N, C-alpha and C positions, 0 to 999 in steps of 0.2 A: 504494500500500500504506500502510495506516494503522499508526502505532505507538501502541499503547495504553500509557498510563503508569499505573503503580500509584499509588494514593494513599498518601502518607506522612504519618503522624501526627506532628505537632510538639508537644512538651510545652509547656504554657503557662508553667510556672515552671521554667526550666532551672537557675537558680542556687540554688534553695532546697534545704535539707537534706531527706532522705527523711522521709516522714510515716508514723506508725504510729497507726492509728485517728484520734484527734482531735489528736494532738500531733506536733510535729516531733521529730527525734532529740535535739536539744539540750534540749528541754523535757522529754523523757521520762527523761533521765539521772538527775535528782535523785529522781524517783519510784522508779526501779529501785534506786538506791543505798539509799533509805529502806526499800524492801522487803527487800533483802538484809540490811541491818543489823538490821532488825526481826526477821527470822527468826533471825539469830544471837543476838540479845539476848533473844528471847522477848517482845518488845514490838512485835508486828507492826502493830497498829492505830495506836499512837502514832507510830511511825516513818513509816508510810505517810501519815498526816495531815501530819506535818512535811515530808515530801518533796513533798506536794501544795501546801503553803503556800510552800515555796521555789520551786516551779515557777511558781506564780501571781505571786510577787514578781519572779522573773526575767523573766517575760513582760511585766509592766508596765514594768520597767526597760528591756528591749530595745526595746519598741515605741515608746517616747518619745524615742529617740536614733537618730542616723544609723547606717547599716550599718558594721560594723567598729569601733564605739565600744568594745565590751568588750575586743577584742584590743588596741586602742590603750591602754586603761586598764591591762591586764595588762603591756604592754610598758613603759609609763611607770612602773609600780611595780617593774619589774625581774624579773617572773615569766615573761615571754615572751621567750626569747632570739631574736636575729636574727643571721644570719651575713653579712648584707650589709655591705660596707665603707663604704657611703655613709650609713648610719644612724649617728646620734650616740649616745653613751652616755647612757642615760636618767637616770643618777645625777648627771651634770654639768648643773647648772642655769644657770650663767653662763659665758660665754666672754669672754676678754679678748684684744683684738687688738693 
């Protein structure tokens, strides 16, 4: 008796954020914020263009650095809290033994 196995599709990019049309979710956020602010201010075209420029700059910045670089930069600046006890305080720059 033969056991027929169903084919399972494995995604090519498991760790990437979800994509909407041409942009990933983290690239789409500045454009959506620009859209919402533009609607509220009555300057839709200006704010959408500003959001598009921020997205383009973010994409350039992200693609030229290793993964996790932006989170490291936020942690180093003190904007990204960490609850782990093994991580040192980002505001302490020198340790004396």
